[in-house]
mmCIF file of the N, C-alpha and C atoms, coordinates in Angstrom:
data_MODEL
# 
_entry.id   MODEL 
# 
loop_
_atom_site.group_PDB 
_atom_site.id 
_atom_site.type_symbol 
_atom_site.label_atom_id 
_atom_site.label_alt_id 
_atom_site.label_comp_id 
_atom_site.label_asym_id 
_atom_site.label_entity_id 
_atom_site.label_seq_id 
_atom_site.pdbx_PDB_ins_code 
_atom_site.Cartn_x 
_atom_site.Cartn_y 
_atom_site.Cartn_z 
_atom_site.occupancy 
_atom_site.B_iso_or_equiv 
_atom_site.pdbx_formal_charge 
_atom_site.auth_seq_id 
_atom_site.auth_comp_id 
_atom_site.auth_asym_id 
_atom_site.auth_atom_id 
_atom_site.pdbx_PDB_model_num 
ATOM 1   N N  . MET A 1 1  ? -9.400  -11.042 -5.772  1.00 0.00 ? 1  MET A N  1 
ATOM 2   C CA . MET A 1 1  ? -8.087  -10.313 -5.716  1.00 0.00 ? 1  MET A CA 1 
ATOM 3   C C  . MET A 1 1  ? -7.778  -10.135 -4.235  1.00 0.00 ? 1  MET A C  1 
ATOM 4   N N  . THR A 1 2  ? -6.530  -10.411 -3.837  1.00 0.00 ? 2  THR A N  1 
ATOM 5   C CA . THR A 1 2  ? -6.084  -10.256 -2.526  1.00 0.00 ? 2  THR A CA 1 
ATOM 6   C C  . THR A 1 2  ? -5.769  -8.830  -2.236  1.00 0.00 ? 2  THR A C  1 
ATOM 7   N N  . LEU A 1 3  ? -5.645  -8.490  -0.988  1.00 0.00 ? 3  LEU A N  1 
ATOM 8   C CA . LEU A 1 3  ? -5.185  -7.141  -0.611  1.00 0.00 ? 3  LEU A CA 1 
ATOM 9   C C  . LEU A 1 3  ? -3.838  -6.787  -1.242  1.00 0.00 ? 3  LEU A C  1 
ATOM 10  N N  . GLY A 1 4  ? -2.884  -7.784  -1.111  1.00 0.00 ? 4  GLY A N  1 
ATOM 11  C CA . GLY A 1 4  ? -1.598  -7.610  -1.702  1.00 0.00 ? 4  GLY A CA 1 
ATOM 12  C C  . GLY A 1 4  ? -1.605  -7.297  -3.171  1.00 0.00 ? 4  GLY A C  1 
ATOM 13  N N  . ASN A 1 5  ? -2.455  -8.067  -3.906  1.00 0.00 ? 5  ASN A N  1 
ATOM 14  C CA . ASN A 1 5  ? -2.555  -7.859  -5.340  1.00 0.00 ? 5  ASN A CA 1 
ATOM 15  C C  . ASN A 1 5  ? -3.139  -6.483  -5.678  1.00 0.00 ? 5  ASN A C  1 
ATOM 16  N N  . LYS A 1 6  ? -4.123  -6.054  -4.850  1.00 0.00 ? 6  LYS A N  1 
ATOM 17  C CA . LYS A 1 6  ? -4.721  -4.738  -5.021  1.00 0.00 ? 6  LYS A CA 1 
ATOM 18  C C  . LYS A 1 6  ? -3.661  -3.634  -4.769  1.00 0.00 ? 6  LYS A C  1 
ATOM 19  N N  . LEU A 1 7  ? -2.855  -3.790  -3.700  1.00 0.00 ? 7  LEU A N  1 
ATOM 20  C CA . LEU A 1 7  ? -1.819  -2.777  -3.348  1.00 0.00 ? 7  LEU A CA 1 
ATOM 21  C C  . LEU A 1 7  ? -0.805  -2.714  -4.515  1.00 0.00 ? 7  LEU A C  1 
ATOM 22  N N  . LEU A 1 8  ? -0.400  -3.859  -5.022  1.00 0.00 ? 8  LEU A N  1 
ATOM 23  C CA . LEU A 1 8  ? 0.587   -3.866  -6.133  1.00 0.00 ? 8  LEU A CA 1 
ATOM 24  C C  . LEU A 1 8  ? -0.058  -3.127  -7.362  1.00 0.00 ? 8  LEU A C  1 
ATOM 25  N N  . ALA A 1 9  ? -1.326  -3.442  -7.697  1.00 0.00 ? 9  ALA A N  1 
ATOM 26  C CA . ALA A 1 9  ? -1.949  -2.830  -8.804  1.00 0.00 ? 9  ALA A CA 1 
ATOM 27  C C  . ALA A 1 9  ? -2.043  -1.378  -8.656  1.00 0.00 ? 9  ALA A C  1 
ATOM 28  N N  . LEU A 1 10 ? -2.384  -0.902  -7.469  1.00 0.00 ? 10 LEU A N  1 
ATOM 29  C CA . LEU A 1 10 ? -2.508  0.587   -7.178  1.00 0.00 ? 10 LEU A CA 1 
ATOM 30  C C  . LEU A 1 10 ? -1.125  1.235   -7.323  1.00 0.00 ? 10 LEU A C  1 
ATOM 31  N N  . ARG A 1 11 ? -0.117  0.573   -6.796  1.00 0.00 ? 11 ARG A N  1 
ATOM 32  C CA . ARG A 1 11 ? 1.199   1.149   -6.867  1.00 0.00 ? 11 ARG A CA 1 
ATOM 33  C C  . ARG A 1 11 ? 1.659   1.319   -8.369  1.00 0.00 ? 11 ARG A C  1 
ATOM 34  N N  . LYS A 1 12 ? 1.448   0.259   -9.129  1.00 0.00 ? 12 LYS A N  1 
ATOM 35  C CA . LYS A 1 12 ? 1.835   0.320   -10.545 1.00 0.00 ? 12 LYS A CA 1 
ATOM 36  C C  . LYS A 1 12 ? 0.999   1.324   -11.328 1.00 0.00 ? 12 LYS A C  1 
ATOM 37  N N  . LYS A 1 13 ? -0.273  1.422   -10.999 1.00 0.00 ? 13 LYS A N  1 
ATOM 38  C CA . LYS A 1 13 ? -1.173  2.395   -11.664 1.00 0.00 ? 13 LYS A CA 1 
ATOM 39  C C  . LYS A 1 13 ? -0.702  3.812   -11.359 1.00 0.00 ? 13 LYS A C  1 
ATOM 40  N N  . SER A 1 14 ? -0.224  4.056   -10.159 1.00 0.00 ? 14 SER A N  1 
ATOM 41  C CA . SER A 1 14 ? 0.185   5.401   -9.752  1.00 0.00 ? 14 SER A CA 1 
ATOM 42  C C  . SER A 1 14 ? 1.560   5.702   -10.346 1.00 0.00 ? 14 SER A C  1 
ATOM 43  N N  . GLY A 1 15 ? 2.306   4.692   -10.786 1.00 0.00 ? 15 GLY A N  1 
ATOM 44  C CA . GLY A 1 15 ? 3.625   4.952   -11.409 1.00 0.00 ? 15 GLY A CA 1 
ATOM 45  C C  . GLY A 1 15 ? 4.714   5.170   -10.342 1.00 0.00 ? 15 GLY A C  1 
ATOM 46  N N  . MET A 1 16 ? 4.405   4.782   -9.103  1.00 0.00 ? 16 MET A N  1 
ATOM 47  C CA . MET A 1 16 ? 5.373   4.996   -7.995  1.00 0.00 ? 16 MET A CA 1 
ATOM 48  C C  . MET A 1 16 ? 6.186   3.679   -7.787  1.00 0.00 ? 16 MET A C  1 
ATOM 49  N N  . SER A 1 17 ? 7.392   3.880   -7.393  1.00 0.00 ? 17 SER A N  1 
ATOM 50  C CA . SER A 1 17 ? 8.227   2.766   -6.995  1.00 0.00 ? 17 SER A CA 1 
ATOM 51  C C  . SER A 1 17 ? 7.898   2.302   -5.641  1.00 0.00 ? 17 SER A C  1 
ATOM 52  N N  . GLN A 1 18 ? 8.315   1.123   -5.297  1.00 0.00 ? 18 GLN A N  1 
ATOM 53  C CA . GLN A 1 18 ? 8.143   0.586   -3.920  1.00 0.00 ? 18 GLN A CA 1 
ATOM 54  C C  . GLN A 1 18 ? 8.867   1.442   -2.923  1.00 0.00 ? 18 GLN A C  1 
ATOM 55  N N  . GLU A 1 19 ? 9.980   1.939   -3.312  1.00 0.00 ? 19 GLU A N  1 
ATOM 56  C CA . GLU A 1 19 ? 10.726  2.868   -2.411  1.00 0.00 ? 19 GLU A CA 1 
ATOM 57  C C  . GLU A 1 19 ? 9.999   4.156   -2.183  1.00 0.00 ? 19 GLU A C  1 
ATOM 58  N N  . GLU A 1 20 ? 9.367   4.736   -3.277  1.00 0.00 ? 20 GLU A N  1 
ATOM 59  C CA . GLU A 1 20 ? 8.669   5.916   -3.110  1.00 0.00 ? 20 GLU A CA 1 
ATOM 60  C C  . GLU A 1 20 ? 7.407   5.782   -2.152  1.00 0.00 ? 20 GLU A C  1 
ATOM 61  N N  . VAL A 1 21 ? 6.735   4.639   -2.299  1.00 0.00 ? 21 VAL A N  1 
ATOM 62  C CA . VAL A 1 21 ? 5.633   4.317   -1.399  1.00 0.00 ? 21 VAL A CA 1 
ATOM 63  C C  . VAL A 1 21 ? 6.107   4.189   0.074   1.00 0.00 ? 21 VAL A C  1 
ATOM 64  N N  . SER A 1 22 ? 7.186   3.459   0.256   1.00 0.00 ? 22 SER A N  1 
ATOM 65  C CA . SER A 1 22 ? 7.702   3.262   1.624   1.00 0.00 ? 22 SER A CA 1 
ATOM 66  C C  . SER A 1 22 ? 8.139   4.583   2.207   1.00 0.00 ? 22 SER A C  1 
ATOM 67  N N  . ASP A 1 23 ? 8.802   5.499   1.460   1.00 0.00 ? 23 ASP A N  1 
ATOM 68  C CA . ASP A 1 23 ? 9.150   6.733   1.972   1.00 0.00 ? 23 ASP A CA 1 
ATOM 69  C C  . ASP A 1 23 ? 7.945   7.596   2.281   1.00 0.00 ? 23 ASP A C  1 
ATOM 70  N N  . GLY A 1 24 ? 6.960   7.528   1.446   1.00 0.00 ? 24 GLY A N  1 
ATOM 71  C CA . GLY A 1 24 ? 5.724   8.355   1.644   1.00 0.00 ? 24 GLY A CA 1 
ATOM 72  C C  . GLY A 1 24 ? 4.944   7.937   2.916   1.00 0.00 ? 24 GLY A C  1 
ATOM 73  N N  . LEU A 1 25 ? 5.131   6.605   3.267   1.00 0.00 ? 25 LEU A N  1 
ATOM 74  C CA . LEU A 1 25 ? 4.393   6.063   4.419   1.00 0.00 ? 25 LEU A CA 1 
ATOM 75  C C  . LEU A 1 25 ? 5.205   5.974   5.730   1.00 0.00 ? 25 LEU A C  1 
ATOM 76  N N  . GLY A 1 26 ? 6.537   6.180   5.517   1.00 0.00 ? 26 GLY A N  1 
ATOM 77  C CA . GLY A 1 26 ? 7.421   6.120   6.729   1.00 0.00 ? 26 GLY A CA 1 
ATOM 78  C C  . GLY A 1 26 ? 7.625   4.687   7.140   1.00 0.00 ? 26 GLY A C  1 
ATOM 79  N N  . VAL A 1 27 ? 7.605   3.716   6.188   1.00 0.00 ? 27 VAL A N  1 
ATOM 80  C CA . VAL A 1 27 ? 7.906   2.299   6.535   1.00 0.00 ? 27 VAL A CA 1 
ATOM 81  C C  . VAL A 1 27 ? 9.030   1.837   5.643   1.00 0.00 ? 27 VAL A C  1 
ATOM 82  N N  . SER A 1 28 ? 9.538   0.644   5.957   1.00 0.00 ? 28 SER A N  1 
ATOM 83  C CA . SER A 1 28 ? 10.643  0.093   5.143   1.00 0.00 ? 28 SER A CA 1 
ATOM 84  C C  . SER A 1 28 ? 10.111  -0.558  3.776   1.00 0.00 ? 28 SER A C  1 
ATOM 85  N N  . CYS A 1 29 ? 10.998  -0.638  2.910   1.00 0.00 ? 29 CYS A N  1 
ATOM 86  C CA . CYS A 1 29 ? 10.613  -1.279  1.608   1.00 0.00 ? 29 CYS A CA 1 
ATOM 87  C C  . CYS A 1 29 ? 10.190  -2.720  1.875   1.00 0.00 ? 29 CYS A C  1 
ATOM 88  N N  . GLN A 1 30 ? 10.823  -3.363  2.864   1.00 0.00 ? 30 GLN A N  1 
ATOM 89  C CA . GLN A 1 30 ? 10.457  -4.707  3.224   1.00 0.00 ? 30 GLN A CA 1 
ATOM 90  C C  . GLN A 1 30 ? 9.003   -4.847  3.720   1.00 0.00 ? 30 GLN A C  1 
ATOM 91  N N  . ALA A 1 31 ? 8.528   -3.819  4.446   1.00 0.00 ? 31 ALA A N  1 
ATOM 92  C CA . ALA A 1 31 ? 7.117   -3.771  4.872   1.00 0.00 ? 31 ALA A CA 1 
ATOM 93  C C  . ALA A 1 31 ? 6.218   -3.799  3.686   1.00 0.00 ? 31 ALA A C  1 
ATOM 94  N N  . VAL A 1 32 ? 6.462   -2.870  2.728   1.00 0.00 ? 32 VAL A N  1 
ATOM 95  C CA . VAL A 1 32 ? 5.587   -2.729  1.566   1.00 0.00 ? 32 VAL A CA 1 
ATOM 96  C C  . VAL A 1 32 ? 5.693   -4.070  0.732   1.00 0.00 ? 32 VAL A C  1 
ATOM 97  N N  . SER A 1 33 ? 6.851   -4.691  0.639   1.00 0.00 ? 33 SER A N  1 
ATOM 98  C CA . SER A 1 33 ? 6.990   -5.934  -0.079  1.00 0.00 ? 33 SER A CA 1 
ATOM 99  C C  . SER A 1 33 ? 6.169   -7.046  0.575   1.00 0.00 ? 33 SER A C  1 
ATOM 100 N N  . LYS A 1 34 ? 6.135   -7.100  1.913   1.00 0.00 ? 34 LYS A N  1 
ATOM 101 C CA . LYS A 1 34 ? 5.347   -8.114  2.610   1.00 0.00 ? 34 LYS A CA 1 
ATOM 102 C C  . LYS A 1 34 ? 3.859   -7.910  2.486   1.00 0.00 ? 34 LYS A C  1 
ATOM 103 N N  . TRP A 1 35 ? 3.433   -6.577  2.339   1.00 0.00 ? 35 TRP A N  1 
ATOM 104 C CA . TRP A 1 35 ? 2.043   -6.325  2.128   1.00 0.00 ? 35 TRP A CA 1 
ATOM 105 C C  . TRP A 1 35 ? 1.695   -6.859  0.760   1.00 0.00 ? 35 TRP A C  1 
ATOM 106 N N  . LYS A 1 36 ? 2.487   -6.608  -0.273  1.00 0.00 ? 36 LYS A N  1 
ATOM 107 C CA . LYS A 1 36 ? 2.099   -7.011  -1.644  1.00 0.00 ? 36 LYS A CA 1 
ATOM 108 C C  . LYS A 1 36 ? 2.085   -8.510  -1.849  1.00 0.00 ? 36 LYS A C  1 
ATOM 109 N N  . THR A 1 37 ? 2.804   -9.218  -0.977  1.00 0.00 ? 37 THR A N  1 
ATOM 110 C CA . THR A 1 37 ? 2.893   -10.709 -1.117  1.00 0.00 ? 37 THR A CA 1 
ATOM 111 C C  . THR A 1 37 ? 1.991   -11.363 -0.041  1.00 0.00 ? 37 THR A C  1 
ATOM 112 N N  . ASP A 1 38 ? 1.114   -10.552 0.650   1.00 0.00 ? 38 ASP A N  1 
ATOM 113 C CA . ASP A 1 38 ? 0.156   -11.047 1.636   1.00 0.00 ? 38 ASP A CA 1 
ATOM 114 C C  . ASP A 1 38 ? 0.778   -11.751 2.781   1.00 0.00 ? 38 ASP A C  1 
ATOM 115 N N  . GLN A 1 39 ? 2.058   -11.475 3.107   1.00 0.00 ? 39 GLN A N  1 
ATOM 116 C CA . GLN A 1 39 ? 2.727   -12.057 4.317   1.00 0.00 ? 39 GLN A CA 1 
ATOM 117 C C  . GLN A 1 39 ? 2.278   -11.319 5.466   1.00 0.00 ? 39 GLN A C  1 
ATOM 118 N N  . THR A 1 40 ? 1.925   -10.006 5.390   1.00 0.00 ? 40 THR A N  1 
ATOM 119 C CA . THR A 1 40 ? 1.450   -9.228  6.510   1.00 0.00 ? 40 THR A CA 1 
ATOM 120 C C  . THR A 1 40 ? 0.423   -8.205  5.930   1.00 0.00 ? 40 THR A C  1 
ATOM 121 N N  . THR A 1 41 ? -0.245  -7.523  6.780   1.00 0.00 ? 41 THR A N  1 
ATOM 122 C CA . THR A 1 41 ? -1.223  -6.496  6.333   1.00 0.00 ? 41 THR A CA 1 
ATOM 123 C C  . THR A 1 41 ? -0.842  -5.190  7.047   1.00 0.00 ? 41 THR A C  1 
ATOM 124 N N  . PRO A 1 42 ? -1.084  -4.101  6.342   1.00 0.00 ? 42 PRO A N  1 
ATOM 125 C CA . PRO A 1 42 ? -0.733  -2.813  6.965   1.00 0.00 ? 42 PRO A CA 1 
ATOM 126 C C  . PRO A 1 42 ? -1.693  -2.456  8.149   1.00 0.00 ? 42 PRO A C  1 
ATOM 127 N N  . GLU A 1 43 ? -1.121  -1.690  9.041   1.00 0.00 ? 43 GLU A N  1 
ATOM 128 C CA . GLU A 1 43 ? -1.933  -1.236  10.153  1.00 0.00 ? 43 GLU A CA 1 
ATOM 129 C C  . GLU A 1 43 ? -2.985  -0.244  9.590   1.00 0.00 ? 43 GLU A C  1 
ATOM 130 N N  . LEU A 1 44 ? -4.078  -0.008  10.385  1.00 0.00 ? 44 LEU A N  1 
ATOM 131 C CA . LEU A 1 44 ? -5.121  0.851   9.888   1.00 0.00 ? 44 LEU A CA 1 
ATOM 132 C C  . LEU A 1 44 ? -4.622  2.229   9.588   1.00 0.00 ? 44 LEU A C  1 
ATOM 133 N N  . ALA A 1 45 ? -3.718  2.780   10.394  1.00 0.00 ? 45 ALA A N  1 
ATOM 134 C CA . ALA A 1 45 ? -3.137  4.075   10.159  1.00 0.00 ? 45 ALA A CA 1 
ATOM 135 C C  . ALA A 1 45 ? -2.443  4.142   8.842   1.00 0.00 ? 45 ALA A C  1 
ATOM 136 N N  . LYS A 1 46 ? -1.769  3.118   8.470   1.00 0.00 ? 46 LYS A N  1 
ATOM 137 C CA . LYS A 1 46 ? -1.042  3.014   7.176   1.00 0.00 ? 46 LYS A CA 1 
ATOM 138 C C  . LYS A 1 46 ? -2.093  2.863   6.031   1.00 0.00 ? 46 LYS A C  1 
ATOM 139 N N  . VAL A 1 47 ? -3.157  2.166   6.266   1.00 0.00 ? 47 VAL A N  1 
ATOM 140 C CA . VAL A 1 47 ? -4.207  2.013   5.223   1.00 0.00 ? 47 VAL A CA 1 
ATOM 141 C C  . VAL A 1 47 ? -4.792  3.407   4.915   1.00 0.00 ? 47 VAL A C  1 
ATOM 142 N N  . GLU A 1 48 ? -5.021  4.221   5.933   1.00 0.00 ? 48 GLU A N  1 
ATOM 143 C CA . GLU A 1 48 ? -5.452  5.596   5.746   1.00 0.00 ? 48 GLU A CA 1 
ATOM 144 C C  . GLU A 1 48 ? -4.465  6.371   4.813   1.00 0.00 ? 48 GLU A C  1 
ATOM 145 N N  . LEU A 1 49 ? -3.153  6.247   5.189   1.00 0.00 ? 49 LEU A N  1 
ATOM 146 C CA . LEU A 1 49 ? -2.089  6.985   4.387   1.00 0.00 ? 49 LEU A CA 1 
ATOM 147 C C  . LEU A 1 49 ? -2.031  6.415   2.996   1.00 0.00 ? 49 LEU A C  1 
ATOM 148 N N  . LEU A 1 50 ? -2.209  5.121   2.830   1.00 0.00 ? 50 LEU A N  1 
ATOM 149 C CA . LEU A 1 50 ? -2.238  4.535   1.475   1.00 0.00 ? 50 LEU A CA 1 
ATOM 150 C C  . LEU A 1 50 ? -3.395  5.067   0.670   1.00 0.00 ? 50 LEU A C  1 
ATOM 151 N N  . SER A 1 51 ? -4.598  5.177   1.326   1.00 0.00 ? 51 SER A N  1 
ATOM 152 C CA . SER A 1 51 ? -5.722  5.693   0.520   1.00 0.00 ? 51 SER A CA 1 
ATOM 153 C C  . SER A 1 51 ? -5.459  7.150   0.093   1.00 0.00 ? 51 SER A C  1 
ATOM 154 N N  . LYS A 1 52 ? -4.788  7.928   0.886   1.00 0.00 ? 52 LYS A N  1 
ATOM 155 C CA . LYS A 1 52 ? -4.496  9.278   0.503   1.00 0.00 ? 52 LYS A CA 1 
ATOM 156 C C  . LYS A 1 52 ? -3.462  9.323   -0.568  1.00 0.00 ? 52 LYS A C  1 
ATOM 157 N N  . LEU A 1 53 ? -2.441  8.422   -0.438  1.00 0.00 ? 53 LEU A N  1 
ATOM 158 C CA . LEU A 1 53 ? -1.351  8.319   -1.424  1.00 0.00 ? 53 LEU A CA 1 
ATOM 159 C C  . LEU A 1 53 ? -1.923  8.008   -2.859  1.00 0.00 ? 53 LEU A C  1 
ATOM 160 N N  . TYR A 1 54 ? -2.830  7.005   -2.824  1.00 0.00 ? 54 TYR A N  1 
ATOM 161 C CA . TYR A 1 54 ? -3.409  6.550   -4.109  1.00 0.00 ? 54 TYR A CA 1 
ATOM 162 C C  . TYR A 1 54 ? -4.731  7.224   -4.476  1.00 0.00 ? 54 TYR A C  1 
ATOM 163 N N  . ASN A 1 55 ? -5.097  8.196   -3.629  1.00 0.00 ? 55 ASN A N  1 
ATOM 164 C CA . ASN A 1 55 ? -6.324  8.893   -3.910  1.00 0.00 ? 55 ASN A CA 1 
ATOM 165 C C  . ASN A 1 55 ? -7.611  8.033   -4.091  1.00 0.00 ? 55 ASN A C  1 
ATOM 166 N N  . ILE A 1 56 ? -7.763  7.155   -3.055  1.00 0.00 ? 56 ILE A N  1 
ATOM 167 C CA . ILE A 1 56 ? -8.874  6.225   -3.104  1.00 0.00 ? 56 ILE A CA 1 
ATOM 168 C C  . ILE A 1 56 ? -9.556  6.225   -1.736  1.00 0.00 ? 56 ILE A C  1 
ATOM 169 N N  . SER A 1 57 ? -10.725 5.685   -1.619  1.00 0.00 ? 57 SER A N  1 
ATOM 170 C CA . SER A 1 57 ? -11.381 5.541   -0.342  1.00 0.00 ? 57 SER A CA 1 
ATOM 171 C C  . SER A 1 57 ? -11.012 4.272   0.271   1.00 0.00 ? 57 SER A C  1 
ATOM 172 N N  . TYR A 1 58 ? -10.913 4.197   1.627   1.00 0.00 ? 58 TYR A N  1 
ATOM 173 C CA . TYR A 1 58 ? -10.718 2.879   2.245   1.00 0.00 ? 58 TYR A CA 1 
ATOM 174 C C  . TYR A 1 58 ? -11.892 2.427   3.020   1.00 0.00 ? 58 TYR A C  1 
ATOM 175 N N  . TYR A 1 59 ? -12.963 3.202   2.901   1.00 0.00 ? 59 TYR A N  1 
ATOM 176 C CA . TYR A 1 59 ? -14.225 2.799   3.543   1.00 0.00 ? 59 TYR A CA 1 
ATOM 177 C C  . TYR A 1 59 ? -14.856 1.580   2.788   1.00 0.00 ? 59 TYR A C  1 
ATOM 178 N N  . TYR A 1 60 ? -15.180 0.597   3.642   1.00 0.00 ? 60 TYR A N  1 
ATOM 179 C CA . TYR A 1 60 ? -15.847 -0.607  3.094   1.00 0.00 ? 60 TYR A CA 1 
ATOM 180 C C  . TYR A 1 60 ? -17.031 -0.906  3.972   1.00 0.00 ? 60 TYR A C  1 
ATOM 181 N N  . PRO A 1 61 ? -18.250 -0.758  3.463   1.00 0.00 ? 61 PRO A N  1 
ATOM 182 C CA . PRO A 1 61 ? -19.421 -0.971  4.227   1.00 0.00 ? 61 PRO A CA 1 
ATOM 183 C C  . PRO A 1 61 ? -19.656 -2.413  4.731   1.00 0.00 ? 61 PRO A C  1 
# 
């Protein structure tokens, strides 16, 4: 599973729209769209915010 697929699954599981996620992170809807299609990856600071938004850990040993 790619990072984009995982982000899409987490967003759908949370019941949030792409716009709600982008507003919560302070980024554009286009940025979130590019993440979910693996065109780009979020900055580490945004990963931390995503983990809080979805209530998951971003630690990977």
